[in-house]
PDB file of N, CA, C and O in Angstrom:
ATOM      1  N   UNK A   1      79.041 136.016 131.513  1.00  0.00           N
ATOM      2  CA  UNK A   1      77.950 137.376 132.256  1.00  0.00           C
ATOM      3  C   UNK A   1      79.674 137.779 132.999  1.00  0.00           C
ATOM      4  O   UNK A   1      80.312 136.782 133.339  1.00  0.00           O
ATOM      5  N   UNK A   2      80.217 138.877 133.178  1.00  0.00           N
ATOM      6  CA  UNK A   2      80.891 139.611 134.689  1.00  0.00           C
ATOM      7  C   UNK A   2      80.611 139.734 135.795  1.00  0.00           C
ATOM      8  O   UNK A   2      79.624 140.466 135.870  1.00  0.00           O
ATOM      9  N   UNK A   3      80.887 139.465 136.578  1.00  0.00           N
ATOM     10  CA  UNK A   3      80.876 138.981 137.810  1.00  0.00           C
ATOM     11  C   UNK A   3      79.990 140.759 138.399  1.00  0.00           C
ATOM     12  O   UNK A   3      79.080 140.922 139.213  1.00  0.00           O
ATOM     13  N   UNK A   4      80.549 141.511 137.790  1.00  0.00           N
ATOM     14  CA  UNK A   4      80.201 142.948 138.468  1.00  0.00           C
ATOM     15  C   UNK A   4      78.464 143.153 138.037  1.00  0.00           C
ATOM     16  O   UNK A   4      77.738 143.967 138.606  1.00  0.00           O
ATOM     17  N   UNK A   5      77.979 142.167 136.843  1.00  0.00           N
ATOM     18  CA  UNK A   5      77.041 142.564 136.498  1.00  0.00           C
ATOM     19  C   UNK A   5      76.181 141.598 136.706  1.00  0.00           C
ATOM     20  O   UNK A   5      75.050 141.852 136.290  1.00  0.00           O
ATOM     21  N   UNK A   6      76.375 140.230 137.379  1.00  0.00           N
ATOM     22  CA  UNK A   6      75.586 139.280 138.190  1.00  0.00           C
ATOM     23  C   UNK A   6      75.380 140.282 139.528  1.00  0.00           C
ATOM     24  O   UNK A   6      74.258 140.568 139.946  1.00  0.00           O
ATOM     25  N   UNK A   7      76.088 140.560 139.876  1.00  0.00           N
ATOM     26  CA  UNK A   7      76.159 141.183 141.377  1.00  0.00           C
ATOM     27  C   UNK A   7      74.675 142.451 141.540  1.00  0.00           C
ATOM     28  O   UNK A   7      73.662 142.440 142.240  1.00  0.00           O
ATOM     29  N   UNK A   8      75.373 143.699 140.226  1.00  0.00           N
ATOM     30  CA  UNK A   8      74.682 144.590 140.291  1.00  0.00           C
ATOM     31  C   UNK A   8      73.069 144.725 140.216  1.00  0.00           C
ATOM     32  O   UNK A   8      72.394 145.711 140.513  1.00  0.00           O
ATOM     33  N   UNK A   9      72.574 143.282 139.668  1.00  0.00           N
ATOM     34  CA  UNK A   9      71.435 143.386 139.281  1.00  0.00           C
ATOM     35  C   UNK A   9      70.694 142.117 139.481  1.00  0.00           C
ATOM     36  O   UNK A   9      71.128 140.965 139.501  1.00  0.00           O
ATOM     37  N   UNK A  10      69.392 142.599 139.636  1.00  0.00           N
ATOM     38  CA  UNK A  10      68.990 141.104 139.938  1.00  0.00           C
ATOM     39  C   UNK A  10      68.048 140.141 139.075  1.00  0.00           C
ATOM     40  O   UNK A  10      67.440 139.101 139.331  1.00  0.00           O
ATOM     41  N   UNK A  11      68.207 141.013 137.844  1.00  0.00           N
ATOM     42  CA  UNK A  11      67.647 139.770 136.419  1.00  0.00           C
ATOM     43  C   UNK A  11      68.659 140.633 135.644  1.00  0.00           C
ATOM     44  O   UNK A  11      69.197 141.720 135.857  1.00  0.00           O
ATOM     45  N   UNK A  12      68.711 139.604 134.542  1.00  0.00           N
ATOM     46  CA  UNK A  12      69.474 140.078 133.333  1.00  0.00           C
ATOM     47  C   UNK A  12      68.736 141.219 132.622  1.00  0.00           C
ATOM     48  O   UNK A  12      67.505 141.185 132.613  1.00  0.00           O
ATOM     49  N   UNK A  13      69.466 142.347 131.956  1.00  0.00           N
ATOM     50  CA  UNK A  13      68.910 143.137 130.888  1.00  0.00           C
ATOM     51  C   UNK A  13      69.354 142.524 129.494  1.00  0.00           C
ATOM     52  O   UNK A  13      70.402 141.965 129.172  1.00  0.00           O
ATOM     53  N   UNK A  14      68.397 142.766 128.896  1.00  0.00           N
ATOM     54  CA  UNK A  14      68.597 142.192 127.507  1.00  0.00           C
ATOM     55  C   UNK A  14      67.291 143.301 126.589  1.00  0.00           C
ATOM     56  O   UNK A  14      66.062 143.240 126.547  1.00  0.00           O
ATOM     57  N   UNK A  15      68.237 144.187 125.997  1.00  0.00           N
ATOM     58  CA  UNK A  15      67.479 145.033 124.996  1.00  0.00           C
ATOM     59  C   UNK A  15      67.179 146.061 126.546  1.00  0.00           C
ATOM     60  O   UNK A  15      67.841 146.355 127.542  1.00  0.00           O
ATOM     61  N   UNK A  16      65.576 146.398 125.945  1.00  0.00           N
ATOM     62  CA  UNK A  16      64.878 147.362 127.177  1.00  0.00           C
ATOM     63  C   UNK A  16      64.195 146.528 128.160  1.00  0.00           C
ATOM     64  O   UNK A  16      63.359 147.100 128.860  1.00  0.00           O
ATOM     65  N   UNK A  17      64.439 145.015 128.382  1.00  0.00           N
ATOM     66  CA  UNK A  17      63.556 144.160 129.244  1.00  0.00           C
ATOM     67  C   UNK A  17      64.517 143.448 130.253  1.00  0.00           C
ATOM     68  O   UNK A  17      65.704 143.243 130.001  1.00  0.00           O
ATOM     69  N   UNK A  18      63.977 143.135 131.269  1.00  0.00           N
ATOM     70  CA  UNK A  18      64.436 142.299 132.623  1.00  0.00           C
ATOM     71  C   UNK A  18      63.769 141.274 132.265  1.00  0.00           C
ATOM     72  O   UNK A  18      62.546 141.137 132.313  1.00  0.00           O
ATOM     73  N   UNK A  19      64.851 140.253 131.760  1.00  0.00           N
ATOM     74  CA  UNK A  19      64.790 138.504 132.031  1.00  0.00           C
ATOM     75  C   UNK A  19      65.344 137.896 133.328  1.00  0.00           C
ATOM     76  O   UNK A  19      66.279 138.545 133.797  1.00  0.00           O
ATOM     77  N   UNK A  20      64.982 136.792 134.022  1.00  0.00           N
ATOM     78  CA  UNK A  20      65.537 135.927 135.162  1.00  0.00           C
ATOM     79  C   UNK A  20      66.496 135.685 134.337  1.00  0.00           C
ATOM     80  O   UNK A  20      66.510 135.640 133.107  1.00  0.00           O
ATOM     81  N   UNK A  21      67.625 135.471 135.436  1.00  0.00           N
ATOM     82  CA  UNK A  21      69.224 134.833 135.356  1.00  0.00           C
ATOM     83  C   UNK A  21      68.736 133.312 134.686  1.00  0.00           C
ATOM     84  O   UNK A  21      67.543 133.008 134.655  1.00  0.00           O
ATOM     85  N   UNK A  22      69.527 132.644 134.297  1.00  0.00           N
ATOM     86  CA  UNK A  22      69.594 130.921 134.325  1.00  0.00           C
ATOM     87  C   UNK A  22      69.611 130.152 135.631  1.00  0.00           C
ATOM     88  O   UNK A  22      69.512 130.857 136.636  1.00  0.00           O
ATOM     89  N   UNK A  23      69.682 129.272 135.753  1.00  0.00           N
ATOM     90  CA  UNK A  23      69.756 128.846 136.937  1.00  0.00           C
ATOM     91  C   UNK A  23      71.391 128.549 137.425  1.00  0.00           C
ATOM     92  O   UNK A  23      71.786 128.649 138.586  1.00  0.00           O
ATOM     93  N   UNK A  24      72.218 128.166 136.262  1.00  0.00           N
ATOM     94  CA  UNK A  24      73.410 128.425 136.555  1.00  0.00           C
ATOM     95  C   UNK A  24      74.072 129.791 136.954  1.00  0.00           C
ATOM     96  O   UNK A  24      74.916 129.567 137.822  1.00  0.00           O
ATOM     97  N   UNK A  25      74.002 131.077 136.649  1.00  0.00           N
ATOM     98  CA  UNK A  25      74.062 132.540 136.610  1.00  0.00           C
ATOM     99  C   UNK A  25      73.311 132.507 138.261  1.00  0.00           C
ATOM    100  O   UNK A  25      73.936 133.024 139.187  1.00  0.00           O
ATOM    101  N   UNK A  26      72.084 131.927 138.487  1.00  0.00           N
ATOM    102  CA  UNK A  26      71.282 132.494 140.017  1.00  0.00           C
ATOM    103  C   UNK A  26      72.469 131.738 140.578  1.00  0.00           C
ATOM    104  O   UNK A  26      73.104 132.571 141.224  1.00  0.00           O
ATOM    105  N   UNK A  27      73.098 130.526 140.647  1.00  0.00           N
ATOM    106  CA  UNK A  27      73.342 130.003 141.531  1.00  0.00           C
ATOM    107  C   UNK A  27      75.034 130.653 141.485  1.00  0.00           C
ATOM    108  O   UNK A  27      75.727 130.648 142.502  1.00  0.00           O
ATOM    109  N   UNK A  28      75.387 131.031 140.549  1.00  0.00           N
ATOM    110  CA  UNK A  28      76.721 131.812 140.700  1.00  0.00           C
ATOM    111  C   UNK A  28      76.373 133.231 141.538  1.00  0.00           C
ATOM    112  O   UNK A  28      77.016 133.603 142.519  1.00  0.00           O
ATOM    113  N   UNK A  29      75.508 133.774 141.098  1.00  0.00           N
ATOM    114  CA  UNK A  29      75.000 135.168 141.650  1.00  0.00           C
ATOM    115  C   UNK A  29      75.050 134.844 143.715  1.00  0.00           C
ATOM    116  O   UNK A  29      75.472 135.404 144.727  1.00  0.00           O
ATOM    117  N   UNK A  30      74.458 133.836 143.392  1.00  0.00           N
ATOM    118  CA  UNK A  30      74.520 133.213 145.313  1.00  0.00           C
ATOM    119  C   UNK A  30      75.738 133.053 145.921  1.00  0.00           C
ATOM    120  O   UNK A  30      76.078 133.533 147.002  1.00  0.00           O
ATOM    121  N   UNK A  31      76.351 132.393 145.219  1.00  0.00           N
ATOM    122  CA  UNK A  31      77.426 131.915 145.383  1.00  0.00           C
ATOM    123  C   UNK A  31      78.468 132.984 145.788  1.00  0.00           C
ATOM    124  O   UNK A  31      79.253 132.823 146.723  1.00  0.00           O
ATOM    125  N   UNK A  32      78.421 133.939 145.115  1.00  0.00           N
ATOM    126  CA  UNK A  32      79.348 135.268 145.433  1.00  0.00           C
ATOM    127  C   UNK A  32      78.818 136.224 146.235  1.00  0.00           C
ATOM    128  O   UNK A  32      79.681 137.011 146.624  1.00  0.00           O
ATOM    129  N   UNK A  33      77.481 136.503 146.717  1.00  0.00           N
ATOM    130  CA  UNK A  33      76.974 136.852 147.447  1.00  0.00           C
ATOM    131  C   UNK A  33      77.307 136.787 148.773  1.00  0.00           C
ATOM    132  O   UNK A  33      77.656 137.628 149.602  1.00  0.00           O
ATOM    133  N   UNK A  34      77.036 135.046 148.803  1.00  0.00           N
ATOM    134  CA  UNK A  34      77.358 134.422 150.400  1.00  0.00           C
ATOM    135  C   UNK A  34      78.859 134.517 150.598  1.00  0.00           C
ATOM    136  O   UNK A  34      79.269 134.289 151.736  1.00  0.00           O
ATOM    137  N   UNK A  35      79.725 134.819 149.663  1.00  0.00           N
ATOM    138  CA  UNK A  35      80.839 134.888 150.191  1.00  0.00           C
ATOM    139  C   UNK A  35      81.556 136.339 150.569  1.00  0.00           C
ATOM    140  O   UNK A  35      82.507 136.648 151.286  1.00  0.00           O
ATOM    141  N   UNK A  36      80.572 137.116 149.679  1.00  0.00           N
ATOM    142  CA  UNK A  36      80.828 138.660 150.311  1.00  0.00           C
ATOM    143  C   UNK A  36      80.087 138.983 151.811  1.00  0.00           C
ATOM    144  O   UNK A  36      80.584 139.752 152.634  1.00  0.00           O
ATOM    145  N   UNK A  37      78.911 138.311 151.997  1.00  0.00           N
ATOM    146  CA  UNK A  37      78.302 138.383 153.099  1.00  0.00           C
ATOM    147  C   UNK A  37      79.037 137.430 154.373  1.00  0.00           C
ATOM    148  O   UNK A  37      79.060 138.057 155.432  1.00  0.00           O
ATOM    149  N   UNK A  38      79.406 136.572 154.425  1.00  0.00           N
ATOM    150  CA  UNK A  38      80.196 135.564 155.206  1.00  0.00           C
ATOM    151  C   UNK A  38      80.625 136.348 156.207  1.00  0.00           C
ATOM    152  O   UNK A  38      81.507 137.185 156.016  1.00  0.00           O
ATOM    153  N   UNK A  39      79.919 136.122 157.648  1.00  0.00           N
ATOM    154  CA  UNK A  39      80.603 136.884 158.937  1.00  0.00           C
ATOM    155  C   UNK A  39      80.155 137.665 159.171  1.00  0.00           C
ATOM    156  O   UNK A  39      80.536 138.225 160.199  1.00  0.00           O
ATOM    157  N   UNK A  40      78.754 138.412 158.204  1.00  0.00           N
ATOM    158  CA  UNK A  40      78.167 139.585 158.807  1.00  0.00           C
ATOM    159  C   UNK A  40      76.590 139.059 159.185  1.00  0.00           C
ATOM    160  O   UNK A  40      76.096 137.937 159.297  1.00  0.00           O
ATOM    161  N   UNK A  41      76.029 140.498 159.330  1.00  0.00           N
ATOM    162  CA  UNK A  41      74.235 140.116 159.612  1.00  0.00           C
ATOM    163  C   UNK A  41      73.714 139.147 158.721  1.00  0.00           C
ATOM    164  O   UNK A  41      72.724 138.468 158.994  1.00  0.00           O
ATOM    165  N   UNK A  42      74.397 139.056 157.585  1.00  0.00           N
ATOM    166  CA  UNK A  42      73.488 138.539 156.545  1.00  0.00           C
ATOM    167  C   UNK A  42      74.005 137.072 155.898  1.00  0.00           C
ATOM    168  O   UNK A  42      73.635 136.690 154.788  1.00  0.00           O
ATOM    169  N   UNK A  43      74.768 136.437 156.622  1.00  0.00           N
ATOM    170  CA  UNK A  43      75.392 135.324 156.571  1.00  0.00           C
ATOM    171  C   UNK A  43      74.307 134.089 156.390  1.00  0.00           C
ATOM    172  O   UNK A  43      74.457 133.118 155.649  1.00  0.00           O
ATOM    173  N   UNK A  44      73.451 134.296 157.041  1.00  0.00           N
ATOM    174  CA  UNK A  44      72.477 133.079 156.757  1.00  0.00           C
ATOM    175  C   UNK A  44      70.901 133.739 155.872  1.00  0.00           C
ATOM    176  O   UNK A  44      69.703 133.607 156.122  1.00  0.00           O
ATOM    177  N   UNK A  45      71.378 134.192 155.189  1.00  0.00           N
ATOM    178  CA  UNK A  45      70.025 134.536 153.926  1.00  0.00           C
ATOM    179  C   UNK A  45      69.949 133.481 153.312  1.00  0.00           C
ATOM    180  O   UNK A  45      70.853 132.669 153.112  1.00  0.00           O
ATOM    181  N   UNK A  46      68.510 133.425 152.874  1.00  0.00           N
ATOM    182  CA  UNK A  46      67.902 132.423 152.111  1.00  0.00           C
ATOM    183  C   UNK A  46      68.218 132.944 150.664  1.00  0.00           C
ATOM    184  O   UNK A  46      68.526 134.062 150.252  1.00  0.00           O
ATOM    185  N   UNK A  47      68.045 131.827 150.087  1.00  0.00           N
ATOM    186  CA  UNK A  47      68.003 132.008 148.535  1.00  0.00           C
ATOM    187  C   UNK A  47      67.366 133.417 148.248  1.00  0.00           C
ATOM    188  O   UNK A  47      67.904 134.489 147.975  1.00  0.00           O
ATOM    189  N   UNK A  48      65.919 133.034 148.413  1.00  0.00           N
ATOM    190  CA  UNK A  48      65.233 134.485 147.888  1.00  0.00           C
ATOM    191  C   UNK A  48      65.625 135.528 148.812  1.00  0.00           C
ATOM    192  O   UNK A  48      65.790 136.555 148.155  1.00  0.00           O
ATOM    193  N   UNK A  49      65.791 135.675 149.732  1.00  0.00           N
ATOM    194  CA  UNK A  49      66.662 136.991 150.136  1.00  0.00           C
ATOM    195  C   UNK A  49      67.893 137.424 149.134  1.00  0.00           C
ATOM    196  O   UNK A  49      68.144 138.461 148.520  1.00  0.00           O
ATOM    197  N   UNK A  50      68.518 136.196 149.250  1.00  0.00           N
ATOM    198  CA  UNK A  50      69.889 136.928 148.011  1.00  0.00           C
ATOM    199  C   UNK A  50      69.311 136.960 146.875  1.00  0.00           C
ATOM    200  O   UNK A  50      70.020 137.473 146.008  1.00  0.00           O
ATOM    201  N   UNK A  51      68.263 136.603 146.515  1.00  0.00           N
ATOM    202  CA  UNK A  51      67.811 136.723 145.137  1.00  0.00           C
ATOM    203  C   UNK A  51      67.612 138.275 144.633  1.00  0.00           C
ATOM    204  O   UNK A  51      67.983 138.615 143.510  1.00  0.00           O
ATOM    205  N   UNK A  52      67.052 139.107 145.472  1.00  0.00           N
ATOM    206  CA  UNK A  52      66.754 140.493 145.669  1.00  0.00           C
ATOM    207  C   UNK A  52      67.763 141.142 146.406  1.00  0.00           C
ATOM    208  O   UNK A  52      67.389 142.203 146.904  1.00  0.00           O
ATOM    209  N   UNK A  53      68.925 140.822 146.621  1.00  0.00           N
ATOM    210  CA  UNK A  53      70.088 141.814 147.008  1.00  0.00           C
ATOM    211  C   UNK A  53      70.800 142.240 145.946  1.00  0.00           C
ATOM    212  O   UNK A  53      70.626 141.496 144.981  1.00  0.00           O
ATOM    213  N   UNK A  54      71.531 143.137 145.735  1.00  0.00           N
ATOM    214  CA  UNK A  54      72.520 143.555 144.751  1.00  0.00           C
ATOM    215  C   UNK A  54      73.676 143.821 145.780  1.00  0.00           C
ATOM    216  O   UNK A  54      73.640 143.721 147.006  1.00  0.00           O
ATOM    217  N   UNK A  55      74.822 144.225 144.864  1.00  0.00           N
ATOM    218  CA  UNK A  55      75.970 144.371 145.221  1.00  0.00           C
ATOM    219  C   UNK A  55      77.058 145.267 144.713  1.00  0.00           C
ATOM    220  O   UNK A  55      77.698 144.455 144.046  1.00  0.00           O
ATOM    221  N   UNK A  56      77.619 146.285 144.605  1.00  0.00           N
ATOM    222  CA  UNK A  56      78.252 146.755 143.835  1.00  0.00           C
ATOM    223  C   UNK A  56      80.001 146.874 144.631  1.00  0.00           C
ATOM    224  O   UNK A  56      80.095 147.183 145.819  1.00  0.00           O
ATOM    225  N   UNK A  57      80.898 146.664 144.017  1.00  0.00           N
ATOM    226  CA  UNK A  57      82.270 146.527 144.303  1.00  0.00           C
ATOM    227  C   UNK A  57      83.012 147.838 144.408  1.00  0.00           C
ATOM    228  O   UNK A  57      83.288 148.305 143.302  1.00  0.00           O
ATOM    229  N   UNK A  58      83.512 148.745 145.711  1.00  0.00           N
ATOM    230  CA  UNK A  58      83.844 149.951 145.572  1.00  0.00           C
ATOM    231  C   UNK A  58      85.679 149.617 145.665  1.00  0.00           C
ATOM    232  O   UNK A  58      86.086 148.502 145.988  1.00  0.00           O
ATOM    233  N   UNK A  59      86.532 150.654 145.363  1.00  0.00           N
ATOM    234  CA  UNK A  59      87.771 150.686 145.718  1.00  0.00           C
ATOM    235  C   UNK A  59      87.979 149.826 147.094  1.00  0.00           C
ATOM    236  O   UNK A  59      87.146 149.739 147.996  1.00  0.00           O
ATOM    237  N   UNK A  60      89.275 149.206 147.062  1.00  0.00           N
ATOM    238  CA  UNK A  60      89.672 148.641 148.430  1.00  0.00           C
ATOM    239  C   UNK A  60      89.110 147.601 148.735  1.00  0.00           C
ATOM    240  O   UNK A  60      89.066 147.194 149.896  1.00  0.00           O
ATOM    241  N   UNK A  61      88.479 146.875 147.539  1.00  0.00           N
ATOM    242  CA  UNK A  61      87.650 145.583 148.277  1.00  0.00           C
ATOM    243  C   UNK A  61      86.425 145.489 148.741  1.00  0.00           C
ATOM    244  O   UNK A  61      85.967 144.491 149.297  1.00  0.00           O
ATOM    245  N   UNK A  62      85.831 146.543 148.528  1.00  0.00           N
ATOM    246  CA  UNK A  62      84.542 146.557 150.089  1.00  0.00           C
ATOM    247  C   UNK A  62      83.549 146.500 148.785  1.00  0.00           C
ATOM    248  O   UNK A  62      83.838 146.466 147.589  1.00  0.00           O
ATOM    249  N   UNK A  63      82.041 146.503 149.562  1.00  0.00           N
ATOM    250  CA  UNK A  63      81.047 146.375 148.638  1.00  0.00           C
ATOM    251  C   UNK A  63      79.638 147.255 149.056  1.00  0.00           C
ATOM    252  O   UNK A  63      79.571 147.528 150.255  1.00  0.00           O
ATOM    253  N   UNK A  64      78.940 147.546 148.529  1.00  0.00           N
ATOM    254  CA  UNK A  64      77.794 148.607 148.874  1.00  0.00           C
ATOM    255  C   UNK A  64      76.778 147.356 148.749  1.00  0.00           C
ATOM    256  O   UNK A  64      76.222 147.186 147.664  1.00  0.00           O
ATOM    257  N   UNK A  65      76.561 146.628 149.636  1.00  0.00           N
ATOM    258  CA  UNK A  65      75.286 145.871 149.459  1.00  0.00           C
ATOM    259  C   UNK A  65      73.903 146.761 149.733  1.00  0.00           C
ATOM    260  O   UNK A  65      73.744 147.625 150.595  1.00  0.00           O
ATOM    261  N   UNK A  66      72.906 146.264 148.690  1.00  0.00           N
ATOM    262  CA  UNK A  66      71.362 146.783 148.907  1.00  0.00           C
ATOM    263  C   UNK A  66      70.987 145.880 149.408  1.00  0.00           C
ATOM    264  O   UNK A  66      71.319 144.831 148.856  1.00  0.00           O
ATOM    265  N   UNK A  67      70.194 145.767 150.571  1.00  0.00           N
ATOM    266  CA  UNK A  67      69.354 144.418 151.030  1.00  0.00           C
ATOM    267  C   UNK A  67      67.634 144.472 150.117  1.00  0.00           C
ATOM    268  O   UNK A  67      67.240 145.166 149.179  1.00  0.00           O
ATOM    269  N   UNK A  68      67.009 143.459 150.888  1.00  0.00           N
ATOM    270  CA  UNK A  68      65.679 143.606 150.589  1.00  0.00           C
ATOM    271  C   UNK A  68      65.210 144.417 151.128  1.00  0.00           C
ATOM    272  O   UNK A  68      64.243 144.712 150.425  1.00  0.00           O
ATOM    273  N   UNK A  69      65.220 145.083 152.017  1.00  0.00           N
ATOM    274  CA  UNK A  69      64.254 146.678 152.368  1.00  0.00           C
ATOM    275  C   UNK A  69      64.984 147.587 151.858  1.00  0.00           C
ATOM    276  O   UNK A  69      64.751 148.707 152.312  1.00  0.00           O
ATOM    277  N   UNK A  70      65.985 147.506 150.883  1.00  0.00           N
ATOM    278  CA  UNK A  70      66.222 148.990 149.917  1.00  0.00           C
ATOM    279  C   UNK A  70      67.071 149.571 151.019  1.00  0.00           C
ATOM    280  O   UNK A  70      67.032 150.782 151.240  1.00  0.00           O
ATOM    281  N   UNK A  71      67.795 148.802 151.681  1.00  0.00           N
ATOM    282  CA  UNK A  71      69.007 149.547 152.772  1.00  0.00           C
ATOM    283  C   UNK A  71      70.155 149.645 151.993  1.00  0.00           C
ATOM    284  O   UNK A  71      70.294 148.866 151.050  1.00  0.00           O
ATOM    285  N   UNK A  72      71.047 150.532 152.255  1.00  0.00           N
ATOM    286  CA  UNK A  72      72.638 150.479 152.006  1.00  0.00           C
ATOM    287  C   UNK A  72      73.796 149.852 152.870  1.00  0.00           C
ATOM    288  O   UNK A  72      74.013 150.244 154.016  1.00  0.00           O
ATOM    289  N   UNK A  73      74.587 148.774 152.213  1.00  0.00           N
ATOM    290  CA  UNK A  73      75.232 148.475 153.948  1.00  0.00           C
ATOM    291  C   UNK A  73      76.726 148.640 152.985  1.00  0.00           C
ATOM    292  O   UNK A  73      76.719 148.412 151.776  1.00  0.00           O
ATOM    293  N   UNK A  74      77.948 149.060 153.719  1.00  0.00           N
ATOM    294  CA  UNK A  74      79.256 148.657 153.001  1.00  0.00           C
ATOM    295  C   UNK A  74      79.486 147.827 153.866  1.00  0.00           C
ATOM    296  O   UNK A  74      79.042 147.894 155.012  1.00  0.00           O
ATOM    297  N   UNK A  75      80.488 146.597 153.260  1.00  0.00           N
ATOM    298  CA  UNK A  75      80.857 145.490 153.644  1.00  0.00           C
ATOM    299  C   UNK A  75      82.205 145.368 153.066  1.00  0.00           C
ATOM    300  O   UNK A  75      82.353 145.836 151.937  1.00  0.00           O
ATOM    301  N   UNK A  76      83.368 144.734 153.736  1.00  0.00           N
ATOM    302  CA  UNK A  76      84.522 144.285 153.518  1.00  0.00           C
ATOM    303  C   UNK A  76      84.374 142.829 153.255  1.00  0.00           C
ATOM    304  O   UNK A  76      83.406 142.104 153.480  1.00  0.00           O
ATOM    305  N   UNK A  77      85.540 142.546 152.729  1.00  0.00           N
ATOM    306  CA  UNK A  77      85.801 141.301 152.580  1.00  0.00           C
ATOM    307  C   UNK A  77      86.967 140.573 153.207  1.00  0.00           C
ATOM    308  O   UNK A  77      87.954 141.199 152.822  1.00  0.00           O
ATOM    309  N   UNK A  78      87.339 139.635 153.927  1.00  0.00           N
ATOM    310  CA  UNK A  78      88.026 138.990 154.647  1.00  0.00           C
ATOM    311  C   UNK A  78      89.014 138.130 153.446  1.00  0.00           C
ATOM    312  O   UNK A  78      88.386 137.377 152.702  1.00  0.00           O
ATOM    313  N   UNK A  79      90.077 138.199 153.308  1.00  0.00           N
ATOM    314  CA  UNK A  79      90.739 137.068 152.013  1.00  0.00           C
ATOM    315  C   UNK A  79      91.896 137.225 152.665  1.00  0.00           C
ATOM    316  O   UNK A  79      92.911 136.653 152.268  1.00  0.00           O
TER     317      UNK A  79
END
């Protein structure tokens, strides 16, 4: 599965249904989100919180993060 798809959705879309990610996909998704969120106010999120967040990559390496309260945040990554 592509990285963008993992970050953009909280569940996998199969046809017209939403299906939970596999354990491996969930672990990859959390790892990616933790990397994006490191050093921000969201750096100490629980797995449950991360599972309910989405991220979409913007040009220039920034991301729009939608948190569990449905707020959008623009985050940059330091590399």
